Structure formats: C-alpha cells, structure tokens
C-alpha positions as semicolon CSV with decimal commas, in nm:
position;residue;x (nm);y (nm);z (nm)
1;X;12,048;8,766;10,448
2;X;11,993;9,121;10,570
3;X;11,725;9,343;10,424
4;X;11,869;9,588;10,171
5;X;11,889;9,950;10,293
6;X;11,663;10,079;10,015
7;X;11,394;9,827;10,113
8;X;11,429;9,923;10,479
9;X;11,387;10,287;10,380
10;X;11,057;10,209;10,208
11;X;10,931;10,026;10,515
12;X;11,007;10,308;10,757
13;X;10,700;10,527;10,688
14;X;10,461;10,237;10,743
15;X;10,649;10,124;11,054
16;X;10,635;10,479;11,186
17;X;10,260;10,483;11,132
18;X;10,221;10,145;11,299
19;X;10,385;10,287;11,612
20;X;10,137;10,575;11,599
21;X;9,847;10,335;11,551
22;X;9,948;10,120;11,848
23;X;9,937;10,427;12,069
24;X;9,602;10,535;11,928
25;X;9,424;10,202;11,977
26;X;9,446;10,258;12,352
27;X;9,152;10,493;12,302
28;X;8,935;10,186;12,252
29;X;8,583;10,258;12,130
30;X;8,666;10,629;12,109
31;X;8,906;10,574;11,819
32;X;8,791;10,675;11,472
33;X;8,996;10,447;11,249
34;X;8,994;10,572;10,888
35;X;9,345;10,452;10,810
36;X;9,335;10,107;10,652
37;X;9,040;9,968;10,456
38;X;8,926;9,753;10,748
39;X;8,546;9,724;10,726
40;X;8,414;9,788;11,075
41;X;8,070;9,676;10,966
42;X;8,221;9,330;10,918
43;X;8,249;9,097;10,622
44;X;7,962;9,088;10,376
45;X;7,690;8,861;10,515
46;X;7,645;8,685;10,183
47;X;8,019;8,621;10,164
48;X;8,038;8,466;10,509
49;X;7,739;8,254;10,409
50;X;7,944;8,120;10,119
51;X;8,220;8,017;10,358
52;X;7,972;7,837;10,583
53;X;7,829;7,651;10,285
54;X;8,175;7,538;10,178
55;X;8,255;7,408;10,526
56;X;7,921;7,227;10,544
57;X;7,981;7,065;10,207
58;X;8,226;6,797;10,317
59;X;8,405;6,615;10,039
60;X;8,708;6,391;10,003
61;X;9,034;6,594;10,006
62;X;8,824;6,910;10,008
63;X;9,059;7,091;10,244
64;X;9,387;6,930;10,141
65;X;9,673;7,035;9,910
66;X;9,574;7,188;9,579
67;X;9,779;7,219;9,258
68;X;10,016;7,512;9,212
69;X;9,825;7,769;9,013
70;X;9,497;7,657;9,168
71;X;9,226;7,402;9,100
72;X;9,113;7,387;8,736
73;X;8,746;7,440;8,823
74;X;8,830;7,756;9,017
75;X;9,055;7,893;8,744
76;X;8,784;7,820;8,489
77;X;8,525;8,007;8,698
78;X;8,754;8,312;8,718
79;X;8,822;8,297;8,343
80;X;8,448;8,286;8,274
81;X;8,395;8,592;8,492
82;X;8,682;8,778;8,322
83;X;8,539;8,702;7,978
84;X;8,214;8,863;8,088
85;X;8,368;9,167;8,256
86;X;8,672;9,235;8,036
87;X;8,530;9,120;7,701
88;X;8,835;8,913;7,612
89;X;8,861;8,539;7,553
90;X;9,017;8,434;7,883
91;X;9,077;8,060;7,934
92;X;9,141;7,876;8,260
93;X;9,513;7,849;8,177
94;X;9,542;8,228;8,180
95;X;9,448;8,243;8,549
96;X;9,690;8,163;8,833
97;X;9,538;8,164;9,182
98;X;9,739;8,325;9,461
99;X;9,702;8,408;9,831
100;X;9,578;8,759;9,761
101;X;9,692;9,052;9,550
102;X;10,023;9,090;9,736
103;X;10,132;8,742;9,629
104;X;9,999;8,804;9,279
105;X;10,212;9,120;9,251
106;X;10,522;8,932;9,366
107;X;10,468;8,652;9,115
108;X;10,392;8,896;8,831
109;X;10,709;9,094;8,900
110;X;10,923;8,782;8,908
111;X;10,776;8,667;8,579
112;X;10,813;9,004;8,406
113;X;11,152;9,090;8,556
114;X;11,501;9,038;8,420
115;X;11,852;9,093;8,557
116;X;11,914;9,467;8,615
117;X;11,555;9,533;8,514
118;X;11,369;9,858;8,584
119;X;11,002;9,887;8,672
120;X;10,813;10,215;8,628
121;X;10,576;10,299;8,914
122;X;10,344;10,602;8,889
123;X;10,302;10,770;9,229
124;X;10,129;10,829;9,461
125;X;10,073;10,455;9,496
126;X;10,049;10,200;9,773
127;X;10,380;10,142;9,951
128;X;10,398;9,780;9,835
129;X;10,448;9,855;9,467
130;X;10,803;10,001;9,480
131;X;10,874;9,785;9,786
132;X;10,808;9,461;9,600
133;X;10,995;9,584;9,295
134;X;11,306;9,645;9,505
135;X;11,261;9,324;9,706
136;X;11,263;9,115;9,387
137;X;11,597;9,266;9,281
138;X;11,453;9,511;9,031
139;X;11,488;9,889;9,031
140;X;11,176;10,101;9,088
141;X;11,159;10,410;8,868
142;X;10,921;10,658;9,030
143;X;10,712;10,871;8,793
144;X;10,470;11,127;8,944
145;X;10,110;11,144;8,834
146;X;9,982;11,480;8,713
147;X;9,990;11,700;9,024
148;X;9,692;11,908;8,922
149;X;9,445;11,624;8,864
150;X;9,637;11,308;8,954
151;X;9,565;11,174;8,607
152;X;9,820;10,950;8,442
153;X;10,108;11,149;8,293
154;X;10,152;10,941;7,979
155;X;10,443;11,143;7,845
156;X;10,635;11,109;8,171
157;X;10,585;10,733;8,182
158;X;10,692;10,691;7,820
159;X;10,994;10,916;7,875
160;X;11,101;10,691;8,165
161;X;11,128;10,382;7,943
162;X;11,488;10,271;7,886
163;X;11,660;9,963;7,750
164;X;11,634;9,817;8,103
165;X;11,261;9,871;8,148
166;X;11,077;9,543;8,187
167;X;10,746;9,646;8,346
168;X;10,508;9,920;8,453
169;X;10,300;9,869;8,769
170;X;9,974;10,058;8,739
171;X;9,703;10,062;9,006
172;X;9,373;10,120;8,832
173;X;9,155;10,241;8,997
174;X;9,432;10,435;9,164
175;X;9,506;10,404;9,534
176;X;9,513;10,649;9,716
177;X;9,362;10,903;9,477
178;X;9,056;10,709;9,365
179;X;9,109;10,823;9,006
180;X;9,008;10,628;8,696
181;X;9,198;10,642;8,367
182;X;8,992;10,657;8,050
183;X;9,031;10,421;7,759
184;X;9,187;10,692;7,542
185;X;9,452;10,755;7,807
186;X;9,527;10,383;7,831
187;X;9,554;10,361;7,453
188;X;9,797;10,653;7,442
189;X;10,000;10,484;7,714
190;X;10,006;10,158;7,519
191;X;10,108;10,330;7,196
192;X;10,377;10,535;7,366
193;X;10,529;10,238;7,547
194;X;10,518;10,028;7,229
195;X;10,711;10,296;7,041
196;X;10,963;10,343;7,323
197;X;11,003;9,967;7,366
198;X;11,079;9,924;6,997
199;X;11,328;10,210;7,007
200;X;11,512;10,066;7,309
201;X;11,480;9,700;7,211
202;X;11,294;9,589;7,522
203;X;10,965;9,415;7,605
204;X;10,754;9,593;7,866
205;X;10,482;9,417;8,066
206;X;10,200;9,619;8,219
207;X;10,113;9,481;8,563
208;X;9,760;9,609;8,622
209;X;9,663;9,617;8,989
210;X;9,285;9,596;8,968
211;X;9,222;9,525;9,337
212;X;8,969;9,811;9,362
213;X;8,794;9,776;9,027
214;X;8,466;9,675;9,194
215;X;8,433;10,013;9,368
216;X;8,359;10,235;9,069
217;X;7,993;10,311;9,132
218;X;7,830;10,442;8,815
219;X;8,162;10,525;8,651
220;X;8,268;10,333;8,340
221;X;8,572;10,116;8,410
222;X;8,819;10,018;8,137
223;X;9,080;9,757;8,213
224;X;9,436;9,818;8,095
225;X;9,419;9,497;7,894
226;X;9,168;9,661;7,660
227;X;9,456;9,876;7,531
228;X;9,778;9,701;7,629
229;X;9,832;9,347;7,498
230;X;10,124;9,255;7,723
231;X;9,917;9,287;8,042
232;X;9,908;9,086;8,365
233;X;9,600;9,153;8,580
234;X;9,629;9,139;8,959
235;X;9,313;9,101;9,165
236;X;9,200;9,036;9,523
237;X;8,867;8,886;9,629
238;X;8,912;9,024;9,979
239;X;8,845;9,386;9,887
240;X;8,496;9,356;9,738
241;X;8,365;9,098;9,984
242;X;8,542;9,253;10,287
243;X;8,734;8,930;10,345
244;X;9,078;9,092;10,326
245;X;9,233;8,864;10,585
246;X;9,147;8,551;10,387
247;X;9,409;8,643;10,124
248;X;9,263;8,511;9,800
249;X;9,334;8,654;9,455
250;X;9,493;8,583;9,121
251;X;9,718;8,702;8,845
252;X;9,576;8,662;8,495
253;X;9,749;8,685;8,157
254;X;9,572;8,887;7,890
255;X;9,456;8,661;7,606
256;X;9,621;8,913;7,371
257;X;9,963;8,871;7,533
258;X;10,211;8,769;7,258
259;X;10,364;8,504;7,487
260;X;10,036;8,408;7,654
261;X;10,091;8,037;7,719
262;X;10,459;8,066;7,807
263;X;10,393;8,345;8,058
264;X;10,106;8,154;8,218
265;X;10,332;7,853;8,270
266;X;10,604;8,072;8,417
267;X;10,360;8,229;8,662
268;X;10,263;7,885;8,790
269;X;10,628;7,790;8,828
270;X;10,700;8,111;9,020
271;X;10,427;8,031;9,272
272;X;10,634;7,730;9,370
273;X;10,985;7,870;9,329
274;X;10,911;8,175;9,543
275;X;10,731;7,979;9,811
276;X;10,415;8,179;9,744
277;X;10,180;7,886;9,708
278;X;9,818;7,865;9,609
279;X;9,551;8,011;9,837
280;X;9,383;7,789;10,092
281;X;9,167;7,505;9,967
282;X;8,871;7,653;10,157
283;X;8,891;7,989;9,982
284;X;8,943;7,834;9,641
285;X;8,625;7,634;9,685
286;X;8,446;7,957;9,781
287;X;8,557;8,153;9,473
288;X;8,290;8,035;9,223
289;X;8,012;8,136;9,463
290;X;8,184;8,464;9,552
291;X;8,202;8,550;9,183
292;X;7,822;8,532;9,167
293;X;7,769;8,783;9,450
294;X;7,699;9,152;9,405
295;X;7,687;9,404;9,690
296;X;7,505;9,735;9,716
297;X;7,745;10,031;9,714
298;X;7,502;10,313;9,777
299;X;7,655;10,358;10,123
300;X;7,999;10,414;9,972
301;X;7,882;10,666;9,715
302;X;7,687;10,854;9,982
303;X;7,983;10,879;10,221
304;X;8,221;10,965;9,938
305;X;7,995;11,253;9,831
306;X;7,946;11,370;10,188
307;X;8,317;11,374;10,271
308;X;8,415;11,555;9,952
309;X;8,142;11,814;10,002
310;X;8,213;11,865;10,372
311;X;8,592;11,883;10,347
312;X;8,579;12,113;10,047
313;X;8,343;12,337;10,242
314;X;8,591;12,350;10,530
315;X;8,864;12,470;10,295
316;X;9,047;12,143;10,224
317;X;9,163;12,059;9,872
318;X;9,022;11,716;9,792
319;X;9,117;11,495;9,499
320;X;8,786;11,409;9,333
321;X;8,753;11,029;9,379
322;X;8,582;10,831;9,106
323;X;8,640;10,491;9,264
324;X;8,798;10,297;9,555
325;X;8,720;10,322;9,926
326;X;8,934;10,631;9,983
327;X;8,945;11,009;9,983
328;X;9,283;11,179;9,928
329;X;9,313;11,524;10,083
330;X;9,581;11,794;10,070
331;X;9,739;11,867;10,407
332;X;9,645;12,223;10,511
333;X;9,903;12,488;10,427
334;X;10,168;12,537;10,689
335;X;10,140;12,185;10,825
336;X;10,385;11,897;10,790
337;X;10,210;11,576;10,683
338;X;10,327;11,372;10,981
339;X;10,262;11,648;11,232
340;X;9,909;11,691;11,096
341;X;9,834;11,318;11,104
342;X;9,972;11,297;11,458
343;X;9,754;11,593;11,556
344;X;9,449;11,412;11,420
345;X;9,550;11,095;11,604
346;X;9,568;11,293;11,928
347;X;9,206;11,391;11,858
348;X;9,122;11,020;11,806
349;X;9,123;11,015;11,423
350;X;9,358;10,779;11,239
351;X;9,448;10,840;10,874
352;X;9,752;10,774;10,657
353;X;10,010;11,039;10,557
354;X;10,121;11,076;10,196
355;X;10,469;10,938;10,260
356;X;10,318;10,591;10,279
357;X;10,215;10,644;9,918
358;X;10,560;10,768;9,807
359;X;10,421;11,119;9,797
360;X;10,395;11,428;10,014
361;X;10,154;11,706;10,101
362;X;9,842;11,488;10,145
363;X;9,669;11,236;10,370
364;X;9,426;10,951;10,296
365;X;9,096;10,870;10,463
366;X;8,929;10,529;10,431
367;X;8,550;10,521;10,422
368;X;8,528;10,174;10,577
369;X;8,504;10,291;10,937
370;X;8,177;10,240;11,122
371;X;7,903;10,497;11,064
372;X;7,972;10,635;11,410
373;X;8,342;10,676;11,327
374;X;8,268;10,845;10,997
375;X;8,026;11,085;11,166
376;X;8,266;11,172;11,449
377;X;8,560;11,224;11,211
378;X;8,395;11,511;11,022
379;X;8,398;11,767;11,308
380;X;8,752;11,658;11,400
381;X;8,863;11,741;11,046
382;X;8,667;12,067;11,055
383;X;8,835;12,176;11,375
384;X;9,183;12,076;11,254
385;X;9,187;12,273;10,929
386;X;9,216;12,614;11,089
387;X;9,475;12,535;11,353
C-alpha cells in the first residue's frame, strides 16, 4: 500500500529538515543543536539508576512478554500517581501502557475515530498530530490558535465542530509555543463542544497530549480532564526523565468518561489490532520507581528566562513560554522561515522552522542543548537578526 499524498505532504517539512540536519552534523563538536529535545547532558542520573536496579533484580519471566495494556501492577502505579496529580479517581483499568506517546496517540485516535470522522487540531502543533490523524483514515481539521498570544481560540474550535467531528487533539502544555491554558478556558472549551456536539448529534473525545506537563515550573497546571469528561490523556515518561529513546508512555481514560470501561477495553484491543504492543518489559518494571522521582528544573527556568530576555533585547518577537522545553520565536521581518533556519545552520545553529508545526513565520529553539551550545547560540542569534 502506498502512502497517501496528503500524508506524504505532511512528512516533507520534517524530511527537508532532516536533510539539513545531516549536513550540519558534519560540524561535529562545533554544532549547536537546539532543534529536537535531545538532552545533551544525558539521561537523568536517578533514572538510569532505576534501570540498573531493574536489571540487577532478576526474576522469573521478568523480561518476557507482558499482557496487552501492560502489567496490572504498573497500571495500578500509574493510576495511583494520576489520582494524586489530577485529583480524579483513576483505577488501574483506566490506564493502558504503550511504547511512548506516539503509540498512545495512535491508539487513542483509533479508539475515538469513526468512518469519515474529522479531528480538530489547534495549530501550531507538533507535526505528528495531523499526520497521525490522516494516517488513521481520519480528516484533520486545522484550527489556528490566537495569533496574538497563541492562547486557545475556543470560539474557532467550537465553530469547527460538525456532525463528523469525533475528536479534538490538544497538546497541553502546547508544543511549540510553551503556552498553558487556564481552567476557565478549558471549561469554556468543554461547554462549547458539548453544546455543538448536541446540536450536531455527535460525541467528541478530547485527546489531551500531556507529554510536557512536568515542565511547568511554578505555573499552575490544569489537566483537560478537569473540565472535559470525555478525555483521553496521552503521556510519555521519556520527556521528564530524558529517556526519550526508551519509548514508554500510556493513554488513560478519564474516570468521568461516560463510556469509561468500554473505552478502556477498546484501547487495549487496539494495542493488539494495530500492532502497537505494550512497552518493553524492562521499562514497565521501571515505571513505579520512575514515578517516585522528581528532578530539579531551576536550570530550565533560568535558560528560559535568559533566552526570552536576550532575544527580546535583540529585537526578536518571542512567545512568552510558561512551560515545555522550548522557546518559539518570530522569524525576523523580510526573512523566509526556511532561508533563516538554513542561514542559522550555516552558522552552526540548528533549530526547527514553523512549517514543521503546521505554521509559518516562526522558528523553535530547544533548551536541551549543552550549556556550551546554549551559550554559543545566543551571539549567533544576535548576529542573525539584523542581516
């Protein structure tokens, strides 16, 4: 089966950047890689310690096949953590373990989807959201965030609901903008979608991508499930512990979901039907201990503040980030996004253009480069703004 043209079109920006990245890596140690959220300081020491402990703790069938949906003890540990953080009565059956957030998104979309279904995606967003919607046979409906503040445009989302709408995919905290949506905004969204759903005779699931919820600093974080009953939460353990390549996450059904048990069973079935199985046995065994870890984020808040202050001082327009590992910056006037990013790459700085986020006029910087990279990138950005 060939890949559909619309899916190929969504892949092209990222493939174009990958070609640029392959050329740039030839710079070796001189490259300042602020593109992807690859932590150049390495995985969290406490997290790698957890993995060592799991390997040292040999047990019968400890690294063998596990049930679809995940081991009960692991699912129960996640549910306990969600009860504490989200203040809802999660049970182990609400949690379905997956190989990372990407798999969780795929499973959630398959469960929420229907023939000829439409999925609303606020943008800018990560490329995978509309990509996965289209790849699962659904139609992505792109709705821009508020251009002035990149807050959620509730009226625009509600207006986009039709009789075919089956889901909304909402990254919260938002990637790439780093914005948080307040509880009142989420409640207005829930009320508006409920009214539109009733008018059109459709059930709409909110798929809440919470992969970056641990990077909120001192900001108050409200999960979408506090306002929206028909919510599926998507999460990745890799982000917080800097173990991205170990691909461990979950999709969880809100305890308030009107079809809670049925949806949870369907999610488990989709992990098998789609071939997206449970995460590795090793990582599942690590999850309870990972849940107990907390990591200092003073470094992130310091770099976030420094980059916003420095770039604003140089004349850039910077979206004020409240969370995530990223800073989203307007491309200087008179510059094409790709040409500007390529110019930066020629000066040894890698960052992502807005097209990767289904947007234009901006670029994204990741604050996970080494301290040396982050230091060297600032004068490169200073010198580029006036040329």
